[in-house]
mmCIF file of the N, C-alpha and C atoms, coordinates in Angstrom:
data_MODEL
# 
_entry.id   MODEL 
# 
loop_
_atom_site.group_PDB 
_atom_site.id 
_atom_site.type_symbol 
_atom_site.label_atom_id 
_atom_site.label_alt_id 
_atom_site.label_comp_id 
_atom_site.label_asym_id 
_atom_site.label_entity_id 
_atom_site.label_seq_id 
_atom_site.pdbx_PDB_ins_code 
_atom_site.Cartn_x 
_atom_site.Cartn_y 
_atom_site.Cartn_z 
_atom_site.occupancy 
_atom_site.B_iso_or_equiv 
_atom_site.pdbx_formal_charge 
_atom_site.auth_seq_id 
_atom_site.auth_comp_id 
_atom_site.auth_asym_id 
_atom_site.auth_atom_id 
_atom_site.pdbx_PDB_model_num 
ATOM 1   N N  . UNK A 1 1  ? 156.141 39.181 139.111 1.00 0.00 ? 1  UNK A N  1 
ATOM 2   C CA . UNK A 1 1  ? 156.091 39.094 140.561 1.00 0.00 ? 1  UNK A CA 1 
ATOM 3   C C  . UNK A 1 1  ? 156.147 40.491 141.175 1.00 0.00 ? 1  UNK A C  1 
ATOM 4   N N  . UNK A 1 2  ? 156.921 41.370 140.552 1.00 0.00 ? 2  UNK A N  1 
ATOM 5   C CA . UNK A 1 2  ? 157.017 42.735 141.066 1.00 0.00 ? 2  UNK A CA 1 
ATOM 6   C C  . UNK A 1 2  ? 155.658 43.424 140.953 1.00 0.00 ? 2  UNK A C  1 
ATOM 7   N N  . UNK A 1 3  ? 155.007 43.266 139.807 1.00 0.00 ? 3  UNK A N  1 
ATOM 8   C CA . UNK A 1 3  ? 153.698 43.872 139.603 1.00 0.00 ? 3  UNK A CA 1 
ATOM 9   C C  . UNK A 1 3  ? 152.692 43.328 140.614 1.00 0.00 ? 3  UNK A C  1 
ATOM 10  N N  . UNK A 1 4  ? 152.696 42.021 140.832 1.00 0.00 ? 4  UNK A N  1 
ATOM 11  C CA . UNK A 1 4  ? 151.769 41.418 141.789 1.00 0.00 ? 4  UNK A CA 1 
ATOM 12  C C  . UNK A 1 4  ? 152.020 41.961 143.194 1.00 0.00 ? 4  UNK A C  1 
ATOM 13  N N  . UNK A 1 5  ? 153.282 42.094 143.568 1.00 0.00 ? 5  UNK A N  1 
ATOM 14  C CA . UNK A 1 5  ? 153.608 42.631 144.893 1.00 0.00 ? 5  UNK A CA 1 
ATOM 15  C C  . UNK A 1 5  ? 153.133 44.063 145.070 1.00 0.00 ? 5  UNK A C  1 
ATOM 16  N N  . UNK A 1 6  ? 153.327 44.884 144.045 1.00 0.00 ? 6  UNK A N  1 
ATOM 17  C CA . UNK A 1 6  ? 152.880 46.273 144.122 1.00 0.00 ? 6  UNK A CA 1 
ATOM 18  C C  . UNK A 1 6  ? 151.359 46.335 144.206 1.00 0.00 ? 6  UNK A C  1 
ATOM 19  N N  . UNK A 1 7  ? 150.682 45.524 143.408 1.00 0.00 ? 7  UNK A N  1 
ATOM 20  C CA . UNK A 1 7  ? 149.216 45.491 143.450 1.00 0.00 ? 7  UNK A CA 1 
ATOM 21  C C  . UNK A 1 7  ? 148.719 44.995 144.809 1.00 0.00 ? 7  UNK A C  1 
ATOM 22  N N  . UNK A 1 8  ? 149.408 44.033 145.362 1.00 0.00 ? 8  UNK A N  1 
ATOM 23  C CA . UNK A 1 8  ? 149.033 43.500 146.665 1.00 0.00 ? 8  UNK A CA 1 
ATOM 24  C C  . UNK A 1 8  ? 149.109 44.581 147.732 1.00 0.00 ? 8  UNK A C  1 
ATOM 25  N N  . UNK A 1 9  ? 150.178 45.356 147.708 1.00 0.00 ? 9  UNK A N  1 
ATOM 26  C CA . UNK A 1 9  ? 150.376 46.386 148.726 1.00 0.00 ? 9  UNK A CA 1 
ATOM 27  C C  . UNK A 1 9  ? 149.427 47.568 148.509 1.00 0.00 ? 9  UNK A C  1 
ATOM 28  N N  . UNK A 1 10 ? 149.183 47.939 147.272 1.00 0.00 ? 10 UNK A N  1 
ATOM 29  C CA . UNK A 1 10 ? 148.364 49.134 147.033 1.00 0.00 ? 10 UNK A CA 1 
ATOM 30  C C  . UNK A 1 10 ? 146.881 48.808 146.913 1.00 0.00 ? 10 UNK A C  1 
ATOM 31  N N  . UNK A 1 11 ? 146.511 47.964 145.972 1.00 0.00 ? 11 UNK A N  1 
ATOM 32  C CA . UNK A 1 11 ? 145.092 47.729 145.690 1.00 0.00 ? 11 UNK A CA 1 
ATOM 33  C C  . UNK A 1 11 ? 144.431 46.928 146.802 1.00 0.00 ? 11 UNK A C  1 
ATOM 34  N N  . UNK A 1 12 ? 145.074 45.864 147.250 1.00 0.00 ? 12 UNK A N  1 
ATOM 35  C CA . UNK A 1 12 ? 144.463 45.056 148.315 1.00 0.00 ? 12 UNK A CA 1 
ATOM 36  C C  . UNK A 1 12 ? 144.327 45.876 149.593 1.00 0.00 ? 12 UNK A C  1 
ATOM 37  N N  . UNK A 1 13 ? 145.338 46.652 149.913 1.00 0.00 ? 13 UNK A N  1 
ATOM 38  C CA . UNK A 1 13 ? 145.252 47.512 151.092 1.00 0.00 ? 13 UNK A CA 1 
ATOM 39  C C  . UNK A 1 13 ? 144.130 48.535 150.929 1.00 0.00 ? 13 UNK A C  1 
ATOM 40  N N  . UNK A 1 14 ? 144.001 49.098 149.742 1.00 0.00 ? 14 UNK A N  1 
ATOM 41  C CA . UNK A 1 14 ? 142.905 50.042 149.489 1.00 0.00 ? 14 UNK A CA 1 
ATOM 42  C C  . UNK A 1 14 ? 141.552 49.359 149.617 1.00 0.00 ? 14 UNK A C  1 
ATOM 43  N N  . UNK A 1 15 ? 141.465 48.115 149.179 1.00 0.00 ? 15 UNK A N  1 
ATOM 44  C CA . UNK A 1 15 ? 140.209 47.378 149.329 1.00 0.00 ? 15 UNK A CA 1 
ATOM 45  C C  . UNK A 1 15 ? 139.871 47.175 150.801 1.00 0.00 ? 15 UNK A C  1 
ATOM 46  N N  . UNK A 1 16 ? 140.873 46.863 151.606 1.00 0.00 ? 16 UNK A N  1 
ATOM 47  C CA . UNK A 1 16 ? 140.636 46.669 153.036 1.00 0.00 ? 16 UNK A CA 1 
ATOM 48  C C  . UNK A 1 16 ? 140.249 47.975 153.731 1.00 0.00 ? 16 UNK A C  1 
ATOM 49  N N  . UNK A 1 17 ? 140.856 49.072 153.335 1.00 0.00 ? 17 UNK A N  1 
ATOM 50  C CA . UNK A 1 17 ? 140.631 50.344 154.024 1.00 0.00 ? 17 UNK A CA 1 
ATOM 51  C C  . UNK A 1 17 ? 139.473 51.154 153.451 1.00 0.00 ? 17 UNK A C  1 
ATOM 52  N N  . UNK A 1 18 ? 138.917 50.746 152.319 1.00 0.00 ? 18 UNK A N  1 
ATOM 53  C CA . UNK A 1 18 ? 137.904 51.547 151.640 1.00 0.00 ? 18 UNK A CA 1 
ATOM 54  C C  . UNK A 1 18 ? 136.572 51.610 152.375 1.00 0.00 ? 18 UNK A C  1 
ATOM 55  N N  . UNK A 1 19 ? 136.265 50.601 153.143 1.00 0.00 ? 19 UNK A N  1 
ATOM 56  C CA . UNK A 1 19 ? 134.972 50.559 153.803 1.00 0.00 ? 19 UNK A CA 1 
ATOM 57  C C  . UNK A 1 19 ? 133.884 49.920 152.950 1.00 0.00 ? 19 UNK A C  1 
ATOM 58  N N  . UNK A 1 20 ? 134.238 49.444 151.768 1.00 0.00 ? 20 UNK A N  1 
ATOM 59  C CA . UNK A 1 20 ? 133.261 48.813 150.884 1.00 0.00 ? 20 UNK A CA 1 
ATOM 60  C C  . UNK A 1 20 ? 132.898 47.406 151.356 1.00 0.00 ? 20 UNK A C  1 
ATOM 61  N N  . UNK A 1 21 ? 133.762 46.812 152.147 1.00 0.00 ? 21 UNK A N  1 
ATOM 62  C CA . UNK A 1 21 ? 133.564 45.436 152.589 1.00 0.00 ? 21 UNK A CA 1 
ATOM 63  C C  . UNK A 1 21 ? 133.456 45.395 154.106 1.00 0.00 ? 21 UNK A C  1 
ATOM 64  N N  . UNK A 1 22 ? 132.545 44.565 154.604 1.00 0.00 ? 22 UNK A N  1 
ATOM 65  C CA . UNK A 1 22 ? 132.430 44.352 156.050 1.00 0.00 ? 22 UNK A CA 1 
ATOM 66  C C  . UNK A 1 22 ? 133.573 43.430 156.470 1.00 0.00 ? 22 UNK A C  1 
ATOM 67  N N  . UNK A 1 23 ? 134.392 43.896 157.389 1.00 0.00 ? 23 UNK A N  1 
ATOM 68  C CA . UNK A 1 23 ? 135.563 43.127 157.828 1.00 0.00 ? 23 UNK A CA 1 
ATOM 69  C C  . UNK A 1 23 ? 135.458 42.845 159.320 1.00 0.00 ? 23 UNK A C  1 
ATOM 70  N N  . UNK A 1 24 ? 134.587 41.909 159.659 1.00 0.00 ? 24 UNK A N  1 
ATOM 71  C CA . UNK A 1 24 ? 134.355 41.603 161.065 1.00 0.00 ? 24 UNK A CA 1 
ATOM 72  C C  . UNK A 1 24 ? 135.194 40.467 161.593 1.00 0.00 ? 24 UNK A C  1 
ATOM 73  N N  . UNK A 1 25 ? 135.637 39.566 160.731 1.00 0.00 ? 25 UNK A N  1 
ATOM 74  C CA . UNK A 1 25 ? 136.433 38.429 161.190 1.00 0.00 ? 25 UNK A CA 1 
ATOM 75  C C  . UNK A 1 25 ? 137.432 38.035 160.099 1.00 0.00 ? 25 UNK A C  1 
ATOM 76  N N  . UNK A 1 26 ? 138.203 36.990 160.361 1.00 0.00 ? 26 UNK A N  1 
ATOM 77  C CA . UNK A 1 26 ? 139.251 36.576 159.432 1.00 0.00 ? 26 UNK A CA 1 
ATOM 78  C C  . UNK A 1 26 ? 138.674 36.082 158.108 1.00 0.00 ? 26 UNK A C  1 
ATOM 79  N N  . UNK A 1 27 ? 137.501 35.478 158.133 1.00 0.00 ? 27 UNK A N  1 
ATOM 80  C CA . UNK A 1 27 ? 136.887 34.982 156.899 1.00 0.00 ? 27 UNK A CA 1 
ATOM 81  C C  . UNK A 1 27 ? 136.544 36.132 155.951 1.00 0.00 ? 27 UNK A C  1 
ATOM 82  N N  . UNK A 1 28 ? 136.135 37.262 156.495 1.00 0.00 ? 28 UNK A N  1 
ATOM 83  C CA . UNK A 1 28 ? 135.840 38.436 155.666 1.00 0.00 ? 28 UNK A CA 1 
ATOM 84  C C  . UNK A 1 28 ? 137.093 38.918 154.944 1.00 0.00 ? 28 UNK A C  1 
ATOM 85  N N  . UNK A 1 29 ? 138.224 38.917 155.638 1.00 0.00 ? 29 UNK A N  1 
ATOM 86  C CA . UNK A 1 29 ? 139.487 39.312 155.017 1.00 0.00 ? 29 UNK A CA 1 
ATOM 87  C C  . UNK A 1 29 ? 139.882 38.334 153.908 1.00 0.00 ? 29 UNK A C  1 
ATOM 88  N N  . UNK A 1 30 ? 139.646 37.050 154.139 1.00 0.00 ? 30 UNK A N  1 
ATOM 89  C CA . UNK A 1 30 ? 139.947 36.048 153.112 1.00 0.00 ? 30 UNK A CA 1 
ATOM 90  C C  . UNK A 1 30 ? 139.031 36.188 151.905 1.00 0.00 ? 30 UNK A C  1 
ATOM 91  N N  . UNK A 1 31 ? 137.775 36.564 152.125 1.00 0.00 ? 31 UNK A N  1 
ATOM 92  C CA . UNK A 1 31 ? 136.862 36.774 151.008 1.00 0.00 ? 31 UNK A CA 1 
ATOM 93  C C  . UNK A 1 31 ? 137.308 37.950 150.149 1.00 0.00 ? 31 UNK A C  1 
ATOM 94  N N  . UNK A 1 32 ? 137.766 39.029 150.784 1.00 0.00 ? 32 UNK A N  1 
ATOM 95  C CA . UNK A 1 32 ? 138.268 40.177 150.029 1.00 0.00 ? 32 UNK A CA 1 
ATOM 96  C C  . UNK A 1 32 ? 139.519 39.777 149.257 1.00 0.00 ? 32 UNK A C  1 
ATOM 97  N N  . UNK A 1 33 ? 140.391 38.994 149.858 1.00 0.00 ? 33 UNK A N  1 
ATOM 98  C CA . UNK A 1 33 ? 141.571 38.492 149.162 1.00 0.00 ? 33 UNK A CA 1 
ATOM 99  C C  . UNK A 1 33 ? 141.159 37.634 147.962 1.00 0.00 ? 33 UNK A C  1 
ATOM 100 N N  . UNK A 1 34 ? 140.139 36.805 148.135 1.00 0.00 ? 34 UNK A N  1 
ATOM 101 C CA . UNK A 1 34 ? 139.639 35.986 147.034 1.00 0.00 ? 34 UNK A CA 1 
ATOM 102 C C  . UNK A 1 34 ? 139.085 36.825 145.897 1.00 0.00 ? 34 UNK A C  1 
ATOM 103 N N  . UNK A 1 35 ? 138.347 37.880 146.220 1.00 0.00 ? 35 UNK A N  1 
ATOM 104 C CA . UNK A 1 35 ? 137.833 38.789 145.192 1.00 0.00 ? 35 UNK A CA 1 
ATOM 105 C C  . UNK A 1 35 ? 138.995 39.422 144.446 1.00 0.00 ? 35 UNK A C  1 
ATOM 106 N N  . UNK A 1 36 ? 140.000 39.878 145.179 1.00 0.00 ? 36 UNK A N  1 
ATOM 107 C CA . UNK A 1 36 ? 141.196 40.479 144.587 1.00 0.00 ? 36 UNK A CA 1 
ATOM 108 C C  . UNK A 1 36 ? 141.864 39.508 143.615 1.00 0.00 ? 36 UNK A C  1 
ATOM 109 N N  . UNK A 1 37 ? 142.037 38.270 144.023 1.00 0.00 ? 37 UNK A N  1 
ATOM 110 C CA . UNK A 1 37 ? 142.693 37.272 143.174 1.00 0.00 ? 37 UNK A CA 1 
ATOM 111 C C  . UNK A 1 37 ? 141.844 36.893 141.969 1.00 0.00 ? 37 UNK A C  1 
ATOM 112 N N  . UNK A 1 38 ? 140.535 36.722 142.162 1.00 0.00 ? 38 UNK A N  1 
ATOM 113 C CA . UNK A 1 38 ? 139.670 36.340 141.043 1.00 0.00 ? 38 UNK A CA 1 
ATOM 114 C C  . UNK A 1 38 ? 139.590 37.438 139.986 1.00 0.00 ? 38 UNK A C  1 
ATOM 115 N N  . UNK A 1 39 ? 139.486 38.684 140.421 1.00 0.00 ? 39 UNK A N  1 
ATOM 116 C CA . UNK A 1 39 ? 139.452 39.795 139.467 1.00 0.00 ? 39 UNK A CA 1 
ATOM 117 C C  . UNK A 1 39 ? 140.793 39.890 138.743 1.00 0.00 ? 39 UNK A C  1 
ATOM 118 N N  . UNK A 1 40 ? 141.890 39.687 139.470 1.00 0.00 ? 40 UNK A N  1 
ATOM 119 C CA . UNK A 1 40 ? 143.208 39.709 138.842 1.00 0.00 ? 40 UNK A CA 1 
ATOM 120 C C  . UNK A 1 40 ? 143.356 38.630 137.780 1.00 0.00 ? 40 UNK A C  1 
ATOM 121 N N  . UNK A 1 41 ? 142.914 37.434 138.079 1.00 0.00 ? 41 UNK A N  1 
ATOM 122 C CA . UNK A 1 41 ? 143.000 36.331 137.108 1.00 0.00 ? 41 UNK A CA 1 
ATOM 123 C C  . UNK A 1 41 ? 142.103 36.611 135.903 1.00 0.00 ? 41 UNK A C  1 
ATOM 124 N N  . UNK A 1 42 ? 140.900 37.114 136.156 1.00 0.00 ? 42 UNK A N  1 
ATOM 125 C CA . UNK A 1 42 ? 139.977 37.407 135.051 1.00 0.00 ? 42 UNK A CA 1 
ATOM 126 C C  . UNK A 1 42 ? 140.544 38.495 134.140 1.00 0.00 ? 42 UNK A C  1 
ATOM 127 N N  . UNK A 1 43 ? 141.109 39.550 134.720 1.00 0.00 ? 43 UNK A N  1 
ATOM 128 C CA . UNK A 1 43 ? 141.690 40.617 133.907 1.00 0.00 ? 43 UNK A CA 1 
ATOM 129 C C  . UNK A 1 43 ? 142.922 40.127 133.151 1.00 0.00 ? 43 UNK A C  1 
ATOM 130 N N  . UNK A 1 44 ? 143.753 39.312 133.805 1.00 0.00 ? 44 UNK A N  1 
ATOM 131 C CA . UNK A 1 44 ? 144.933 38.771 133.135 1.00 0.00 ? 44 UNK A CA 1 
ATOM 132 C C  . UNK A 1 44 ? 144.509 37.935 131.931 1.00 0.00 ? 44 UNK A C  1 
ATOM 133 N N  . UNK A 1 45 ? 143.512 37.075 132.119 1.00 0.00 ? 45 UNK A N  1 
ATOM 134 C CA . UNK A 1 45 ? 143.031 36.229 131.031 1.00 0.00 ? 45 UNK A CA 1 
ATOM 135 C C  . UNK A 1 45 ? 142.437 37.065 129.895 1.00 0.00 ? 45 UNK A C  1 
ATOM 136 N N  . UNK A 1 46 ? 141.644 38.063 130.230 1.00 0.00 ? 46 UNK A N  1 
ATOM 137 C CA . UNK A 1 46 ? 141.056 38.934 129.220 1.00 0.00 ? 46 UNK A CA 1 
ATOM 138 C C  . UNK A 1 46 ? 142.139 39.623 128.386 1.00 0.00 ? 46 UNK A C  1 
ATOM 139 N N  . UNK A 1 47 ? 143.121 40.222 129.056 1.00 0.00 ? 47 UNK A N  1 
ATOM 140 C CA . UNK A 1 47 ? 144.160 40.932 128.326 1.00 0.00 ? 47 UNK A CA 1 
ATOM 141 C C  . UNK A 1 47 ? 145.100 39.983 127.589 1.00 0.00 ? 47 UNK A C  1 
ATOM 142 N N  . UNK A 1 48 ? 145.292 38.781 128.107 1.00 0.00 ? 48 UNK A N  1 
ATOM 143 C CA . UNK A 1 48 ? 146.074 37.794 127.364 1.00 0.00 ? 48 UNK A CA 1 
ATOM 144 C C  . UNK A 1 48 ? 145.367 37.424 126.065 1.00 0.00 ? 48 UNK A C  1 
ATOM 145 N N  . UNK A 1 49 ? 144.060 37.208 126.145 1.00 0.00 ? 49 UNK A N  1 
ATOM 146 C CA . UNK A 1 49 ? 143.316 36.849 124.935 1.00 0.00 ? 49 UNK A CA 1 
ATOM 147 C C  . UNK A 1 49 ? 143.330 37.995 123.925 1.00 0.00 ? 49 UNK A C  1 
ATOM 148 N N  . UNK A 1 50 ? 143.199 39.223 124.398 1.00 0.00 ? 50 UNK A N  1 
ATOM 149 C CA . UNK A 1 50 ? 143.186 40.365 123.485 1.00 0.00 ? 50 UNK A CA 1 
ATOM 150 C C  . UNK A 1 50 ? 144.554 40.580 122.856 1.00 0.00 ? 50 UNK A C  1 
ATOM 151 N N  . UNK A 1 51 ? 145.589 40.718 123.689 1.00 0.00 ? 51 UNK A N  1 
ATOM 152 C CA . UNK A 1 51 ? 146.901 41.105 123.180 1.00 0.00 ? 51 UNK A CA 1 
ATOM 153 C C  . UNK A 1 51 ? 147.794 39.920 122.823 1.00 0.00 ? 51 UNK A C  1 
ATOM 154 N N  . UNK A 1 52 ? 147.507 38.740 123.334 1.00 0.00 ? 52 UNK A N  1 
ATOM 155 C CA . UNK A 1 52 ? 148.326 37.576 123.030 1.00 0.00 ? 52 UNK A CA 1 
ATOM 156 C C  . UNK A 1 52 ? 147.784 36.731 121.897 1.00 0.00 ? 52 UNK A C  1 
ATOM 157 N N  . UNK A 1 53 ? 146.476 36.767 121.702 1.00 0.00 ? 53 UNK A N  1 
ATOM 158 C CA . UNK A 1 53 ? 145.856 35.920 120.689 1.00 0.00 ? 53 UNK A CA 1 
ATOM 159 C C  . UNK A 1 53 ? 145.200 36.737 119.571 1.00 0.00 ? 53 UNK A C  1 
ATOM 160 N N  . UNK A 1 54 ? 144.308 37.638 119.916 1.00 0.00 ? 54 UNK A N  1 
ATOM 161 C CA . UNK A 1 54 ? 143.538 38.347 118.898 1.00 0.00 ? 54 UNK A CA 1 
ATOM 162 C C  . UNK A 1 54 ? 144.354 39.405 118.159 1.00 0.00 ? 54 UNK A C  1 
ATOM 163 N N  . UNK A 1 55 ? 145.055 40.235 118.870 1.00 0.00 ? 55 UNK A N  1 
ATOM 164 C CA . UNK A 1 55 ? 145.801 41.327 118.241 1.00 0.00 ? 55 UNK A CA 1 
ATOM 165 C C  . UNK A 1 55 ? 146.873 40.814 117.287 1.00 0.00 ? 55 UNK A C  1 
ATOM 166 N N  . UNK A 1 56 ? 147.663 39.779 117.624 1.00 0.00 ? 56 UNK A N  1 
ATOM 167 C CA . UNK A 1 56 ? 148.633 39.273 116.645 1.00 0.00 ? 56 UNK A CA 1 
ATOM 168 C C  . UNK A 1 56 ? 147.975 38.712 115.382 1.00 0.00 ? 56 UNK A C  1 
ATOM 169 N N  . UNK A 1 57 ? 146.819 38.097 115.498 1.00 0.00 ? 57 UNK A N  1 
ATOM 170 C CA . UNK A 1 57 ? 146.122 37.568 114.320 1.00 0.00 ? 57 UNK A CA 1 
ATOM 171 C C  . UNK A 1 57 ? 145.702 38.698 113.393 1.00 0.00 ? 57 UNK A C  1 
ATOM 172 N N  . UNK A 1 58 ? 145.156 39.767 113.954 1.00 0.00 ? 58 UNK A N  1 
ATOM 173 C CA . UNK A 1 58 ? 144.698 40.879 113.126 1.00 0.00 ? 58 UNK A CA 1 
ATOM 174 C C  . UNK A 1 58 ? 145.870 41.660 112.541 1.00 0.00 ? 58 UNK A C  1 
ATOM 175 N N  . UNK A 1 59 ? 146.947 41.812 113.288 1.00 0.00 ? 59 UNK A N  1 
ATOM 176 C CA . UNK A 1 59 ? 148.088 42.552 112.754 1.00 0.00 ? 59 UNK A CA 1 
ATOM 177 C C  . UNK A 1 59 ? 148.786 41.736 111.662 1.00 0.00 ? 59 UNK A C  1 
ATOM 178 N N  . UNK A 1 60 ? 148.797 40.412 111.752 1.00 0.00 ? 60 UNK A N  1 
ATOM 179 C CA . UNK A 1 60 ? 149.389 39.571 110.719 1.00 0.00 ? 60 UNK A CA 1 
ATOM 180 C C  . UNK A 1 60 ? 148.588 39.671 109.432 1.00 0.00 ? 60 UNK A C  1 
ATOM 181 N N  . UNK A 1 61 ? 147.274 39.705 109.520 1.00 0.00 ? 61 UNK A N  1 
ATOM 182 C CA . UNK A 1 61 ? 146.440 39.815 108.330 1.00 0.00 ? 61 UNK A CA 1 
ATOM 183 C C  . UNK A 1 61 ? 146.655 41.147 107.625 1.00 0.00 ? 61 UNK A C  1 
ATOM 184 N N  . UNK A 1 62 ? 146.848 42.225 108.395 1.00 0.00 ? 62 UNK A N  1 
ATOM 185 C CA . UNK A 1 62 ? 147.047 43.536 107.800 1.00 0.00 ? 62 UNK A CA 1 
ATOM 186 C C  . UNK A 1 62 ? 148.403 43.616 107.115 1.00 0.00 ? 62 UNK A C  1 
ATOM 187 N N  . UNK A 1 63 ? 149.438 43.018 107.678 1.00 0.00 ? 63 UNK A N  1 
ATOM 188 C CA . UNK A 1 63 ? 150.768 43.077 107.105 1.00 0.00 ? 63 UNK A CA 1 
ATOM 189 C C  . UNK A 1 63 ? 150.838 42.240 105.832 1.00 0.00 ? 63 UNK A C  1 
ATOM 190 N N  . UNK A 1 64 ? 150.201 41.069 105.831 1.00 0.00 ? 64 UNK A N  1 
ATOM 191 C CA . UNK A 1 64 ? 150.288 40.177 104.683 1.00 0.00 ? 64 UNK A CA 1 
ATOM 192 C C  . UNK A 1 64 ? 149.396 40.619 103.512 1.00 0.00 ? 64 UNK A C  1 
ATOM 193 N N  . UNK A 1 65 ? 148.448 41.511 103.758 1.00 0.00 ? 65 UNK A N  1 
ATOM 194 C CA . UNK A 1 65 ? 147.525 41.944 102.693 1.00 0.00 ? 65 UNK A CA 1 
ATOM 195 C C  . UNK A 1 65 ? 148.173 42.910 101.727 1.00 0.00 ? 65 UNK A C  1 
# 
């Protein structure tokens, strides 16, 4: 939760202030928030699969060999 809060304050704010997104109404702000959340979920899933599933399997094979 601490990491999410820090990312929310820094990265989301940077996304809003960067000028990369047109922010004309409330829906535009919600779309940027959605992009932020979707990228966060995708990265979390990717790193979970790498370090939670794949890396332990490969390290177990090396130790048992």
